[in-house]
TIPA-842824 format. One line per field, with one value per residue (C-alpha): residue number from 0; residue in three letters; x, y, z. Coordinates in steps of 0.2 Angstrom, whole numbers. Layout:
BEGIN
resi NUM/...
resn ALA/...
px X/...
py Y/...
pz Z/...
! end
This chain:
BEGIN
resi 0/1/2/3/4/5/6/7/8/9/10/11/12/13/14/15/16/17/18/19/20/21/22/23/24/25/26/27/28/29/30/31/32/33/34/35/36/37/38/39/40/41/42/43/44/45/46/47/48/49/50/51/52/53/54/55/56/57/58/59/60/61/62/63/64/65/66/67/68/69/70/71/72/73/74/75/76/77/78/79/80/81/82/83/84/85/86/87/88/89/90/91/92/93/94/95/96/97/98/99/100/101/102/103/104/105/106/107/108/109/110/111/112/113/114/115/116/117/118/119/120/121/122/123/124/125/126/127/128/129/130/131/132/133/134/135/136/137/138/139/140/141/142/143/144/145/146/147/148/149/150/151/152/153/154/155/156/157/158/159/160/161/162/163/164/165/166/167/168/169/170/171/172/173/174/175/176/177/178/179/180/181/182/183/184/185/186/187/188/189/190/191/192/193/194/195/196/197/198/199/200/201/202/203/204/205/206/207/208/209/210/211/212/213/214/215/216/217/218/219/220/221/222/223/224/225/226/227/228/229/230/231/232/233/234/235/236/237/238/239/240/241/242/243/244/245/246/247/248/249/250/251/252/253/254/255/256/257/258/259/260/261/262/263/264/265/266/267/268/269/270/271/272/273/274/275/276/277/278/279/280/281/282/283/284/285/286/287/288/289/290/291/292/293/294/295/296/297/298/299/300/301/302/303/304/305/306/307/308/309/310/311/312/313/314/315/316/317/318/319/320/321/322/323/324/325/326/327/328/329/330/331/332/333/334/335/336/337/338/339/340/341/342/343/344/345/346/347/348/349/350/351/352/353/354/355/356/357/358/359/360/361/362/363/364/365/366/367/368/369/370/371/372/373/374/375/376/377/378/379/380/381/382/383/384/385/386/387/388/389/390/391/392/393/394/395/396/397/398/399/400/401/402/403/404/405/406/407/408/409/410/411/412/413/414/415/416/417/418/419/420/421/422/423/424/425/426/427/428/429/430/431/432/433/434/435/436/437/438/439/440/441/442/443/444/445/446/447/448/449/450/451/452/453/454/455/456/457/458/459/460/461/462/463/464/465/466/467/468/469/470/471/472/473/474/475/476/477/478/479/480/481/482/483/484/485/486/487/488/489/490/491/492/493/494/495/496/497/498/499/500/501/502/503/504/505/506/507/508/509/510/511/512/513/514/515/516/517/518/519/520/521/522/523/524/525/526/527/528/529/530/531/532/533/534/535/536/537/538/539/540/541/542/543/544/545/546/547/548/549/550/551/552/553/554/555/556/557/558/559/560/561/562/563/564/565/566/567/568/569/570/571/572/573/574/575/576
resn UNK/UNK/UNK/UNK/UNK/UNK/UNK/UNK/UNK/UNK/UNK/UNK/UNK/UNK/UNK/UNK/UNK/UNK/UNK/UNK/UNK/UNK/UNK/UNK/UNK/UNK/UNK/UNK/UNK/UNK/UNK/UNK/UNK/UNK/UNK/UNK/UNK/UNK/UNK/UNK/UNK/UNK/UNK/UNK/UNK/UNK/UNK/UNK/UNK/UNK/UNK/UNK/UNK/UNK/UNK/UNK/UNK/UNK/UNK/UNK/UNK/UNK/UNK/UNK/UNK/UNK/UNK/UNK/UNK/UNK/UNK/UNK/UNK/UNK/UNK/UNK/UNK/UNK/UNK/UNK/UNK/UNK/UNK/UNK/UNK/UNK/UNK/UNK/UNK/UNK/UNK/UNK/UNK/UNK/UNK/UNK/UNK/UNK/UNK/UNK/UNK/UNK/UNK/UNK/UNK/UNK/UNK/UNK/UNK/UNK/UNK/UNK/UNK/UNK/UNK/UNK/UNK/UNK/UNK/UNK/UNK/UNK/UNK/UNK/UNK/UNK/UNK/UNK/UNK/UNK/UNK/UNK/UNK/UNK/UNK/UNK/UNK/UNK/UNK/UNK/UNK/UNK/UNK/UNK/UNK/UNK/UNK/UNK/UNK/UNK/UNK/UNK/UNK/UNK/UNK/UNK/UNK/UNK/UNK/UNK/UNK/UNK/UNK/UNK/UNK/UNK/UNK/UNK/UNK/UNK/UNK/UNK/UNK/UNK/UNK/UNK/UNK/UNK/UNK/UNK/UNK/UNK/UNK/UNK/UNK/UNK/UNK/UNK/UNK/UNK/UNK/UNK/UNK/UNK/UNK/UNK/UNK/UNK/UNK/UNK/UNK/UNK/UNK/UNK/UNK/UNK/UNK/UNK/UNK/UNK/UNK/UNK/UNK/UNK/UNK/UNK/UNK/UNK/UNK/UNK/UNK/UNK/UNK/UNK/UNK/UNK/UNK/UNK/UNK/UNK/UNK/UNK/UNK/UNK/UNK/UNK/UNK/UNK/UNK/UNK/UNK/UNK/UNK/UNK/UNK/UNK/UNK/UNK/UNK/UNK/UNK/UNK/UNK/UNK/UNK/UNK/UNK/UNK/UNK/UNK/UNK/UNK/UNK/UNK/UNK/UNK/UNK/UNK/UNK/UNK/UNK/UNK/UNK/UNK/UNK/UNK/UNK/UNK/UNK/UNK/UNK/UNK/UNK/UNK/UNK/UNK/UNK/UNK/UNK/UNK/UNK/UNK/UNK/UNK/UNK/UNK/UNK/UNK/UNK/UNK/UNK/UNK/UNK/UNK/UNK/UNK/UNK/UNK/UNK/UNK/UNK/UNK/UNK/UNK/UNK/UNK/UNK/UNK/UNK/UNK/UNK/UNK/UNK/UNK/UNK/UNK/UNK/UNK/UNK/UNK/UNK/UNK/UNK/UNK/UNK/UNK/UNK/UNK/UNK/UNK/UNK/UNK/UNK/UNK/UNK/UNK/UNK/UNK/UNK/UNK/UNK/UNK/UNK/UNK/UNK/UNK/UNK/UNK/UNK/UNK/UNK/UNK/UNK/UNK/UNK/UNK/UNK/UNK/UNK/UNK/UNK/UNK/UNK/UNK/UNK/UNK/UNK/UNK/UNK/UNK/UNK/UNK/UNK/UNK/UNK/UNK/UNK/UNK/UNK/UNK/UNK/UNK/UNK/UNK/UNK/UNK/UNK/UNK/UNK/UNK/UNK/UNK/UNK/UNK/UNK/UNK/UNK/UNK/UNK/UNK/UNK/UNK/UNK/UNK/UNK/UNK/UNK/UNK/UNK/UNK/UNK/UNK/UNK/UNK/UNK/UNK/UNK/UNK/UNK/UNK/UNK/UNK/UNK/UNK/UNK/UNK/UNK/UNK/UNK/UNK/UNK/UNK/UNK/UNK/UNK/UNK/UNK/UNK/UNK/UNK/UNK/UNK/UNK/UNK/UNK/UNK/UNK/UNK/UNK/UNK/UNK/UNK/UNK/UNK/UNK/UNK/UNK/UNK/UNK/UNK/UNK/UNK/UNK/UNK/UNK/UNK/UNK/UNK/UNK/UNK/UNK/UNK/UNK/UNK/UNK/UNK/UNK/UNK/UNK/UNK/UNK/UNK/UNK/UNK/UNK/UNK/UNK/UNK/UNK/UNK/UNK/UNK/UNK/UNK/UNK/UNK/UNK/UNK/UNK/UNK/UNK/UNK/UNK/UNK/UNK/UNK/UNK/UNK/UNK/UNK/UNK/UNK/UNK/UNK/UNK/UNK/UNK/UNK/UNK/UNK/UNK/UNK/UNK/UNK/UNK/UNK/UNK/UNK/UNK/UNK/UNK/UNK/UNK/UNK/UNK/UNK/UNK/UNK/UNK/UNK/UNK/UNK/UNK/UNK/UNK/UNK/UNK/UNK/UNK/UNK/UNK/UNK/UNK/UNK/UNK/UNK/UNK/UNK/UNK/UNK/UNK/UNK/UNK/UNK/UNK/UNK/UNK
px 537/547/561/576/571/570/587/596/588/592/611/613/606/620/632/645/656/650/632/638/648/631/622/634/633/615/617/628/616/602/609/615/597/590/605/601/583/585/598/589/572/581/590/573/566/581/582/564/567/555/566/552/540/549/538/523/509/496/483/487/483/468/462/468/457/441/440/446/446/462/465/453/451/459/476/476/474/486/501/517/523/509/512/532/526/517/528/545/546/533/543/562/560/554/568/580/571/573/592/591/589/605/616/609/613/633/633/627/638/655/647/650/633/615/621/637/628/616/630/638/624/621/637/635/619/628/640/626/618/633/634/617/620/637/629/614/622/606/603/601/582/581/592/583/567/573/582/571/566/579/589/573/570/587/587/568/575/590/579/568/582/592/578/565/558/556/547/537/532/527/516/507/503/494/485/478/472/464/456/451/442/433/427/422/412/403/396/389/371/358/357/376/372/366/376/377/387/400/410/415/419/433/440/441/450/462/468/469/479/491/492/498/511/518/519/529/540/547/551/561/571/575/593/595/576/575/589/585/580/595/606/599/601/620/624/614/625/641/637/630/639/629/610/605/590/585/587/578/563/561/565/551/536/527/522/506/503/501/516/512/496/491/476/463/446/430/413/398/402/418/418/406/417/433/422/418/431/441/425/425/411/408/389/380/368/383/389/380/384/399/409/406/404/393/387/373/370/356/360/378/380/399/404/418/422/427/428/430/448/455/465/460/448/451/465/469/484/472/463/480/485/469/471/488/481/469/481/491/476/470/486/481/463/458/458/468/461/479/487/509/514/534/539/548/536/524/537/539/520/519/533/539/560/556/554/551/538/529/528/521/508/504/502/489/480/479/470/459/455/451/437/426/412/400/381/377/360/363/361/358/350/352/344/336/343/355/373/385/404/419/434/445/446/448/466/476/486/502/521/533/549/549/530/514/502/483/469/453/435/430/414/424/431/413/408/416/408/396/383/371/387/395/412/424/430/443/450/466/475/488/504/505/489/497/513/517/514/497/500/507/491/477/463/477/473/455/455/465/453/438/443/449/433/424/435/432/414/412/425/418/408/409/410/424/436/425/418/409/419/404/406/425/423/409/423/434/431/430/433/429/411/404/394/409/420/407/404/424/434/425/442/434/446/462/453/441/445/466/468/456/468/484/480/474/491/498/493/507/514/499/486/485/468/457/441/429/425/434/450/455/451/433/430/419/411/396/405/417/406/396/411/417/434/444/455/470/479/498/496/484/480/472/453/446/443/434/424/418/414/403/394/392/383/374/367/364/355/343/340/333/323/316/313/304/294/289/285/273/266/262/256/242/236/234/224/214/210
py -45/-34/-22/-31/-48/-37/-29/-44/-52/-37/-36/-55/-50/-39/-38/-22/-20/-5/-12/-29/-19/-10/-26/-33/-20/-20/-38/-35/-21/-32/-46/-36/-31/-48/-56/-40/-45/-63/-62/-49/-61/-78/-66/-60/-78/-83/-68/-73/-92/-94/-103/-117/-104/-108/-126/-119/-127/-114/-126/-140/-130/-124/-142/-146/-129/-131/-148/-159/-149/-156/-137/-124/-108/-97/-110/-107/-89/-84/-98/-88/-98/-92/-73/-76/-85/-70/-57/-64/-84/-83/-72/-80/-94/-79/-69/-84/-88/-70/-73/-81/-67/-59/-75/-75/-57/-61/-76/-70/-56/-69/-85/-91/-98/-103/-119/-112/-97/-108/-118/-102/-96/-112/-109/-91/-98/-111/-98/-88/-101/-106/-86/-88/-102/-96/-80/-86/-103/-111/-130/-142/-144/-123/-120/-134/-127/-109/-114/-128/-119/-108/-119/-122/-104/-101/-112/-109/-91/-95/-103/-89/-77/-88/-95/-82/-87/-106/-98/-86/-102/-112/-97/-95/-113/-113/-97/-105/-121/-111/-101/-119/-125/-108/-111/-130/-125/-113/-127/-135/-139/-136/-147/-150/-169/-172/-187/-175/-165/-180/-176/-158/-164/-177/-165/-152/-167/-171/-152/-149/-165/-160/-142/-151/-162/-146/-136/-153/-153/-138/-142/-156/-142/-133/-137/-145/-143/-161/-160/-145/-154/-166/-151/-144/-159/-160/-142/-142/-162/-152/-142/-153/-170/-181/-173/-179/-187/-171/-162/-174/-173/-155/-151/-162/-152/-143/-123/-119/-104/-109/-100/-83/-81/-77/-84/-69/-72/-64/-62/-54/-39/-38/-36/-23/-14/-15/-8/6/11/23/30/49/58/77/77/87/74/61/71/76/92/85/82/64/54/41/29/19/4/-8/-19/-9/6/13/27/37/48/64/62/81/80/67/77/66/55/36/32/17/12/9/-4/-11/-11/-17/-32/-34/-35/-47/-57/-59/-62/-76/-85/-88/-94/-76/-82/-66/-49/-43/-42/-39/-35/-31/-16/-25/-39/-24/-17/-34/-37/-20/-20/-6/1/17/13/30/33/17/22/38/30/17/30/39/23/16/34/32/13/18/29/17/7/0/-9/-25/-36/-51/-68/-84/-79/-61/-63/-45/-35/-22/-26/-14/-16/-5/-12/-6/-17/0/-2/11/7/10/7/1/-7/-9/-17/-12/-15/-16/-23/-28/-29/-47/-42/-35/-54/-61/-51/-64/-79/-85/-100/-109/-118/-101/-103/-92/-92/-90/-85/-87/-67/-65/-58/-47/-38/-29/-21/-9/11/16/31/23/9/16/2/-15/-19/-18/-28/-42/-41/-43/-54/-64/-64/-68/-85/-91/-87/-96/-109/-126/-116/-112/-93/-95/-86/-74/-58/-42/-26/-18/-29/-24/-6/-5/-11/2/17/33/28/40/39/41/54/64/60/65/82/87/82/68/56/41/29/39/40/24/13/13/14/-2/-12/-5/-10/-27/-29/-26/-40/-49/-63/-69/-64/-63/-59/-55/-48/-61/-62/-49/-48/-30/-16/-10/4/13/13/4/-12/-9/-8/-22/-33/-50/-52/-71/-71/-82/-88/-92/-103/-105/-118/-134/-133/-148/-151/-133/-139/-154/-146/-135/-149/-157/-143/-139/-158/-155/-139/-148/-162/-149/-140/-157/-163/-145/-149/-165/-160/-146/-159/-169/-157/-151/-169/-169/-153/-159/-176
pz 260/272/268/276/265/250/254/257/239/232/240/235/216/215/232/234/247/256/258/263/278/281/282/294/305/305/309/325/329/330/338/350/355/355/366/380/379/381/395/402/405/410/424/429/430/441/452/457/456/443/430/430/421/406/407/410/400/400/392/403/418/410/408/426/434/421/416/426/442/450/454/460/449/463/463/444/445/458/453/454/439/428/432/427/412/405/411/407/400/386/375/379/364/351/353/351/334/329/329/314/303/312/310/291/287/293/283/265/264/266/259/243/241/246/256/264/271/279/285/290/300/308/315/322/329/337/345/350/358/369/373/381/391/397/402/411/416/410/410/396/396/397/382/372/374/369/354/348/332/329/316/307/306/299/285/280/277/266/255/254/252/238/230/228/212/218/233/223/210/224/231/215/213/230/224/210/217/230/216/208/224/227/209/214/229/219/210/224/224/237/247/249/253/236/227/212/221/223/208/215/231/225/213/229/239/224/223/242/241/226/237/251/240/234/251/256/241/244/263/254/244/258/262/281/283/289/297/309/323/324/322/336/346/341/345/363/364/362/377/387/383/396/395/376/382/391/376/365/373/375/357/352/361/349/347/353/339/321/310/305/315/332/342/344/353/344/345/337/350/349/330/333/346/335/321/330/341/330/322/322/331/324/325/339/343/348/363/379/389/397/381/381/363/359/344/343/329/331/345/350/358/362/373/375/392/389/370/366/376/367/352/337/345/348/336/325/336/352/341/338/354/361/349/355/374/368/360/375/385/374/375/393/390/394/413/420/417/422/405/404/385/385/374/364/361/356/344/335/334/326/314/322/328/337/356/362/348/353/372/368/358/370/385/374/369/386/392/376/381/398/393/382/388/377/378/369/367/381/375/387/404/397/380/375/389/386/395/399/399/401/393/407/425/435/439/431/415/414/405/419/419/399/400/395/410/408/418/408/416/419/410/396/395/396/382/371/377/363/361/372/379/384/377/370/351/342/325/319/315/303/312/295/300/315/306/295/294/296/289/271/273/285/280/280/297/295/280/288/302/291/280/297/306/289/287/306/304/288/290/280/270/251/254/267/255/246/253/247/243/250/268/268/266/279/292/287/300/292/274/261/256/239/243/252/236/224/233/233/221/211/212/215/207/218/235/235/222/223/241/245/231/238/255/251/243/258/266/255/258/272/258/240/232/214/211/206/189/184/174/178/192/190/180/190/206/206/197/211/227/219/215/228/233/231/245/243/259/258/272/285/298/299/303/301/322/320/304/315/330/320/312/329/336/320/323/343/338/322/338/350/338/333/351/355/340/345/364/358/345/360/371/358/355/374/374/357/366
! end
């Protein structure tokens, strides 16, 4: 849970006048920051005559270019609406949604109870929507698009603030039910299609239905949640009384990224890169005479030009920036190597406030990313060959007009393609993973990344939410080794076990966890390193389509193998005849 939520809940539990004034002042400051950013982005769109970029549908345009062939690849890539969408428009609805927090912060100080606080916050939101419209002279469709989920967010946040116990109880039920489901999966016998497993499958379906029902029940408890859309329509209807149909049409449009997650392209190679990117180089054999560093591991080699010129090597912040840039590129289907990430959006993604510090970090991290290249074993036509790739596409990355601008190498994007279909694979990456203080929780990001990779690669399998401690530790660059700790202060619990548990705990509320088969923390290193972890997601996007796709590809692969065997058998018979 973030510090602001805790602070607001603490105030509601024991309100004081000084704290009430401080919260109101903080709300005012946050409102001003968000409004300024929203107005600036809309004004830039208007100045360039690109208001339509707000309605740019990146998935539809991808389909038009690469599936239906309605437009050429060049037309798709050079569309000025696409550029304006990526640079200015895409972030605007998210900034408007963020206004839910300052609206509620103001409301809880003067409201008598939960429902009146939500009502006050909604009134405040209406004023802010009107202010944005007046300042930008935006039309009904634009305002309907950018204010789509503001009221809904206010309703959900209000419930979380005023009913923390209920919120936590449902969360605990979800964790417990998920644990029961995992235990049932463990009892399934090989082959999975054996009729003896039908009882387990039926119990799993019942538990999954109970979990969905409980989540839906919680939704019904949230004050005005079921009326959020109609409230938004009425607010906009008061601003634009003659344009209600247009408002309704835009409001019903679904958001593209699942709530609480980013979509992030991944592959075996990208996972290797992420793991090795910040690994410290110190051995003389890792350097050439020019101070360039390298790491080799089986089918992967990492190179860092002028590694010794970097004060602390490649920092973890560079890995987080790379993922943030790739999240932005993934939203565009990895079709544009030039990525623009607003500094303020990057601050939000990282959960940070100090813009000066994030600029300094980003500048150093861009320099580090431009030094990195790697080699990996190719697949398909390039199977067995070593392919060399640079992350940077040659154009010097920079921070300009409040944006981080970075050009990827097209070959870098190509390294994310997997399988015979040469397709991109995406994983759901919890937004919580990028947030927080690296010094306080140095392993949080790496643990979340490995858990997300593991989940995506094993969707539909009994082990999709079970992962070994050893695997997680191996995914954390520069984690203290048993040998190193034993040769120094022998503080295994303090230096190895406790940091691991602490940083897994830091992934709440997205993820909770437990040791499989243990009721308490491991008593020694061997018990710890041999243990498995069971992951419980507070929520996770619907994966039925992914599972169906995996099964379809598996069936096709099996059919292809059988055809090859039949063909080979026929050829053998002919030779024998």
